[in-house]
N, C-alpha and C positions, 0 to 999 in steps of 0.2 A: 794439731787442731787446724792449722792454716789449710792443710790439704783437705780436711773434711769440709771446712768452710767453702773452699773453692769448688769441691764436688757439689755441695748444696747449690751454689750459685749456678753451676753448669746445668744441674737438673732443673732448677727453677726457670732458667733461660729457655731450655728446651720445652718446658711445659707452656710457657708464655707463647713461644713461637708456634707450637702445635695448636694452641687455643686460638691464636690470631688467624692461622691458616684455616682452621675449621670454621671460624666466623666468616672469613672472607669467602670460603666455598659456599657456605649457606647463603650469603648475600648474593653471590653470582647466580646461584640456583634460583633464588627468589626473584631476582630481576628477570631471569629467563622465563620463569613462570608468568610474570606480569606481561611480558611480550607475547607469550603463547595465549594467555587469556584475552589480551586485546585482539589478537588475530581471530580467536574464537568468536568474539563479539562482532568483529568485522564480517566473518563468514556467515554467521546466522542472520545478521542485519542485511547482508547482500541478498540472501535468498528471500527474506521477507519482503524487502523493497522491490525486488524484481517481480515477485508474485503480484504485488499491488500495482506495479506499473503495467502489468499485463492483463488487468481486469477487463478492459474493453476488448482486447484481442481474444481472451478466453470466451467472452460472451458471444462474439461473432464466430469464432471457430466452432463452437459446439451449439450455437443458436439457442442460448438459454437466457432467461431474464436476469436482472440485477439481483433479485432476491436469492436466486440459486447460486450466483457467483459469490454472494455474501456467505452462503453456507460453505462453499468451497474454501473461501478465505478464512472462515472461522474454524476450519479443520485443524489448523495449527494449534489454536487454543484448546480444541477438544482433545487432541493428543497430549498436550501439556497437562490438562486436567486429570488424565487417567493415572499419572504416576507422580505428580508433583509432591503430594503430601508424603508418600513413601520415600522418595528420593531425598527430600529436604531433611527428614528426621533421621532415617536410618543411614543415609549417605554421609552424614556428618561423623559417623562412627567408623567409616571405612576409609579407603585411600581416595580422598576427594579428587586429586588430579587425574587418577586413573578412571574414575567415573566420568569426568568431563571428557576424557579422550574417547571413551565408549560412546558417549552421547554424540560426539562429532562424527563418529562412524555411522551412527543411526541417521544423522542428518544427511550425510552423503548418500546413504541408501534411499532415503526419502526423495532426494533431488533426482536420483536416477529413475525412481518409480514415476515421478511427475513427468519425466521426459518420454516415457514409453509410448503414449499415444502417437507421437511423431512416427514411430516405426510401424504401428499397426493400422493407422488411419490413412485414408487416401488424401490426395491434395485437395485443398479448399477450393470450392466452386463459388465464385463471386455471384451474389444475387443480382440478377438483371432481367428486366422484362424482355429485352431484345433477344437474348439467347433462347428464352423459353418460347418465343413466338416462332422460331425458325422451322419447327416441324409442321406448323399450320400453314405457313405461307413462305415460300422460298424467297420472296422479296421482302421479308420482314426486316432485314437489316438495312434496307434502303428505303423502305416505306414504314416508318414507325406507326403511323395512323392507319389501322386496318379498316378501311371504310367498307360499309355495306356488309359486314360480317357479324354474326351473332355468336359470341364465344362466352362460355361459362368460365369462371375462374379456374375450374378443374382442368380446362383444356390447355392452360398455360404450363402444365407440368408434363414431362415426358410420359409417353404411353407405357414404357417399360420401367417406370420409376419404382424403385423398391426402397424400403427404409434403409438409410445409410448404416453400414456396418459399424461406424464409429460414433453413432448417435449417443451412446452411453459412455464414451471414453472419458468423459469428465470425471468419472468415478476414480480413475487412476490418479488424476490430479488431486482429488480430494484425499485419497488414501496416502499419497506421497506427502501432501501437506501435513496430514495427521502424524505420519512417522517423523517428519521434521520436528514437529512439536514435541514428540516424546524425546527425541534426541537432544533438544535444546534445554530440557528440564534441568539438568545438573549445572549448566554453565553459569547462570546468574546466582542462585542461592549458595551453591558450594564454592564457586569461584570468588565471589565478593567476600563471603565470610572468611575464607582461607586467607585472602589478601589482608583483611582487617586484623586477623589474628597475628600475623607475622610482620606487620609494619608498625612503625611508630605512629602514635595517635595523631601527631601534628602533620604527618605525611599522607594520611589516609585520604583527605579531600583532594589533594593533588593527584595521587594515584588514581582515584576514582574518576576524576575529571579527564585524565589522560585516556583511561580505558574507554569511557563513554565517547570521547572525541574520536578515537580510532574507530569505535563502533559506528559512529555517524558516517565515516568514510564509506562504510559498506553500502548504506542506502544511496549515497552519492553515486558510487560506481554502478549500483543496481539500476537506478533510474536512468543514468546516462546510457547504459547498455540497452535497457528497455527502449529508450528513444531511438537508438541506432537500429535495433532489430525490428522496430515497428515500421521502418521504412522499407523492409524487404517485402516485395509485392507477392501476393497470393498465399504465402505460407502464414499469413496473419501474425507477423511479428516474430516467427520462428522462435517461439517461447522456449522450446526444448533446449536450444543451444545454451541459453543463459543458465538453465537449471543444471546442465552438464558441467559448466564452469563452477557452479556452486558446489557440486559434488567433489571436484578436485580440491577446492579450498578447505572443505570440511575434513578431508582425509589428511591433508598436510597438517592441519591443526591437531588432529588426533595423534599423529606421530610425535609432534613436539611435546604435547602435554604429558603423554604417557611415559616417555623416555626421560624427561628432564627432571621431574620432581619425585624423587623416591627417598632422599636423604633427610628431608626436613621432618622433624619429629612432631607428631600430632599433640596438641594440648591434652593434659591429663583428663579434662572433663569430658572428652569425646567418648570415653568408655562407659558412659552411663547405660544402664539396662534399658531395653526396649519397653519395659513395663512402666516407664515414666512418661510414655507418650501422652496419654490422656491428661494426667496431672500437669504436664508441661503446657498443653493447649489451654487448660484452665488458667494457669498463671499468665500465659501470654495475653489472652483476651481480657483479663482483668486490668491490663495496662491501658488506661484511658487514652494516652497519647498515641500508642500504637493503633488502637481501634479507630481514632479520629483520622490518623494519617491514611489508614486503609480506605475509609469512607471517602476522603478527599481524592485519593488516587483513583478510586473506582469511578467517581463522577467525571473527573478530568479525562481519564482514559476513554470513557464512553464517547465523549465529544471528539477526542483526537482520532480514535480509530474510525469513527464515522466519517470524519473529514478526510483523512489521508487515503482511505480506501477508494473514495470516489472523486478525489480532487482532480485527477487528470480528466475524467469525464465532465466534471463541473466546468473546467476551463475550456473544454471543447464546445459544450452546449451553450454556455453563457457568453463567452467572449470569442467564439468562432476559431479557436486555435486548433491546429491539427494534433492528432494523438501523439505523434513523435515530438513535436515542439513543446507540448504541455509537459510531457514526461521529462524532457531535457531541461526545461526551466526549473522544475522542482529539484532535479538533481544538481544543477549548477548554481542555483541561487538559494533556495530555502534550506537545503541540508548543510551547506557550508556555514550558514548563519547559525544553525543549531549547534554545529560542532564548535564554532567560535564562542557561542553562549555557554556551553558546558565548561570549556577551558577557562573562560573568563570568570565564571562563578567559582570554580575551584581555586583560581589564582587569588581572587579577592579574599576568599576565606583564609587562605594561607598567609597572604600579605598582611591582613589586618587581625589575624589570629581570632577570628570570630568563634564564639562559643555556640551552644545550642540555641540560646535566645537570639543572638545575632543572625544565625542561620535561618531561624524561623521568620524573623522580620524581613530578611532578604527574599525568602521564598514568597511571602505574602505580597511584597512590593512588585515582584516579577509577575505574579498572577494578575494583579490589578492592572499593570501596564499592558499585558497581553490582551486582557479582556477589553480594555478601552480601545485599542487599535482594531480589534476584530469587530467591535460594535460600529466603528466608522465605515467599515467595508459594506455595510448594509445598503449604503446609498450609491454604490459603485457598479451595480449590475447593469448589463445591457438589455435592451428590449429583444423580443423574439426575432429570429431571422424571418424574413418575408418569404413564406412558402405558400403558394396559391392553394386554397382549399383547406389549409390547416391553421395557419396563423393570420392570414389575410384572405379576403375574398378574391375572386379572379379579377375584380375591378380595382383591387389594391386597398380596400377598406379593412382596418383591423378587425379580425374575427377569429378567435381561437376556437377550434372545433376538435372534439375527440371522436367524431363520427367519420367513417371512411366515405360516406355518401357525398360529403361536401367537396370531395375531390372531382366530382363530375360537374360539368357546366355545359352551357349550350354549345360552346366552342369545341368540345371534345365528345359530345354525346354520341356522335355517329362513328366513333373510332374503335369501339369495342375494346376499351383499355382494361387491363387488369388493375384492380384497386389494391392488390396485396403487395406488389413489388415496389421497391425503393431504388430507383435508378435516376437520381436527380440531375437536372440540367439547369443551367443559369442563362437567363435571357439578358439581352442588352439593356432592358429597362431596370435591371437590378433585382428582378423577382425570380425566385427558384420555383421550379415545377417538379412534382414527384417523379415524373418520367417523361421521355420525349413524346410518348403517346398522349399523356394527359395535358401536354402543352399544345397538342393539336398539330405537331410537326408533320409535314407531308413528305419531305425528302431528306436525305442525308448525304454527306460527302466526307471523304477521308476515312480513316480507320483507327482503331485503338483509342488512345486518350486524345488524339487530335481530331476525332470525329466532330463534325459540325452539323446541326440539324437546321433545316431551312423551311420557310413558309409555315411558321408556327402560328396557327390562327388565334390561339388564346392570348398571345402577346398583345394583339391589337385591342383586346378587351380592357386592358389596364387603364386607369384614370390618366396615367402619363405614358401613353403609347410610344414605343420607340419606332423610329423610321426603319430600323433593321429588325426583321422578324425572325432572326436566327437565334440559336441557343447552343451552348457548348456543355460538355459533360462536367458534372460537379456542382456543388452549391455555390451561390454567390457570396462574396465577401461581405462582412458587416460594415456598418457605417463608420466614418472616420472617428467620430466621438467615442465609439466603442474601443478603438485601439488606445485612445488616451486614457479611458477609464481602466483598461487592463494594465497599463503601465503603473498607474497609481495603486491599483489593487496589488500588483506584485511587490511594489516598494513597501506598502504597509504589511503585506504578508511576510516579507523577509525580516522587517524590523520586529514584528510581533513574534516571529520564530526565535529571533536572537534573545529578546527580553524574556520570553517564556523559558528558554533553555538556561538562562542565567540563574534561574531559581531551581533548576533541576538538581544540581549537586548539593546546595544547602538543604533542600528538602530531604534528600537521601541521607545526609548526615544526621538530621533530626531523627529520622527513623532508626538509624544505627545506634545512636546514643541514647535512645529512649528504652532500649531493651537490654536485658541482662546478657552477659557474654555466652552463657550456656544455652540460651534460647535463640541465638543470632541466626543460625542456619534455618531453624524451624520457622522463625519469624519471617525471614526473607522468602522461604518457600511458601508459607501461608499467604503472604502478600501476593506472590506470583499466582498462586492458586485462585484466590478470590478475585483479583483484578483481571486475570486472564479469563476466568469463567464468566463473570458478570460484566466485565468491561471489554473483553476481546471477542467473545462469541456473538452476543446479541446485536451490537451496533451494525456490523455489515449486513445482517439479515433484515432488521427492521428498517434501517436507513435505505437499504436496497429496495425493500417493498415500498417505502415512501416515495422513492425516485420512480419506481415503475408506475405509480399512480399519475405521474406527470407526463407519461409517454403519449405523444400525439400520433406517431406512425410506427407500428410494429413491422419488423421484417418478416419474411416468409422462408420456411425451411425448404430444402430441395424438393421434397415431395408433398409440400403443403404443411399447414400447421403454423402456429405463431413462433417466430424466431426471436432474435434480439431486437431491442428497440433501436430505431434509426433516427428519430427526431423527438426531442423533449420540449415541453412548454418551459422555455428558459425562465420566465417570470416565476412560475410555480417552483421550479428547481432551485432558483436563487433564494426564494423565500424559505424553502426547507433548509437550505444550507446556512443561511444567515440568521435564522431564528433558533434552529436546533443546536448549533455549535455554541453561540454565545450563552445560551441558557445553561449549558453544562459548565462552561467556564465560570459563569457568575456563581452558580451553586458551589462549585469547588473552592472558589475564593472565599465565600462566606464561611465554609467549613474550616478552612485553614485559619482564618481570622478568629 
């Protein structure tokens, strides 16, 4: 008997050991899955942020208006829309990590497609009235004002001008963005539901916060890289290099996710028949909490997408920041605040063991705080830059004009200037002129960026004439009080981003806990479908069209025709930004409450 008893003890010990080893292996595999999922979030966020940081460069590279760049940016959501319902429901019954890996491969392919115009399109030719005049008068580079000549606007374009071969290359960017959207589809609904299924309930908020925090690092790196590449002259930001790096990241993620998770057993309810799809949808939308959360997210995302897409442009036009500095500040200040907010929200929930009600209260409080801070920013916008003939008269009196004819004055009437080109110069009286010719400059010295224009007759017409009638290339800096307002704006923007992000994790937990386990993947997929479709596609388009209406000076394509906007009415631009965004935040806060 004793020997039999000893054998039983040995067998039981071996069983316990094998069980512990199996559990340990599953835990290690699950942790590796979390790391891979976090990197997938990083990679997809990197590509999206880099695309948004390049909006201005894309406009100028392809000479297209903001409304069309909004369509290009919305291509990601359009691609997502095509397959999200199918992937969310049927993907839950398949090998979810493998589908995520395939999605990462598609995102890499989309990034490569976005970079193709760089290889097919010629180098960018900077718009300048000086270079276009050279075929008319060989002294045009030294005599900006072409006196006693009668030139039509068409004469400022080369005689052998042909439509640029790359004029429609933006379609590659649109299609690449759409393919990235298709590839991103399984990452969120399948990844988050998979994590929630195989983690302890009390650990889910912390895991979710960690994944979102790592995901926020993607936009940080994306915006900072966009800032660096925006400084590369002529290639308009060399957008394609960043998309190439995005392709590498997506492929690394695909390798990790596909190979790591194959041993974790899927829950039994994932084998439901596809015939339950319509009844499942009916059950899902009968859930009032889920429907209300969808509506809230939809309104909030409308405001957020409209803001983040054109925020670098807003900082350029309203506060006089360069494109590279605006992108850099968003990446180095706003996005770390968002990452810290996500991790703080998850930590608070885990530390105080907040339930669904506590999470809801925390989400509402964060929304109210963010709305209050954003409302204060309405009073922090700067006045228009002083541009003769557009925002002020040639005498310096405030005068906003959308007509190109106001660019002409007695001081430049005899110069035969083109009204279509934008080649700004800054006079020593602090006023900007649309071109050296329109400033009435008679001579020039130096070359390149160091060129100085002299004897500019229009400078003497200002109410505060300068003793020096010279001008240099580029727009004049804003007034000193504008720099102070910008610092306050950035401080409030960072604080608002942090507070808003603190409510992100609690809001997500409310959504997860309000739906039944067998509907989790479908619910997350439908949320993505609705929010991406109605909250991701329309805002860049209609907000871009709204911005286009505030344009004071349109650029000109190489062979004529309207190009990208060069100067906006900053007051109207600010009004659009500060009324449109708080309205959406206010409505979403009311919905949550």
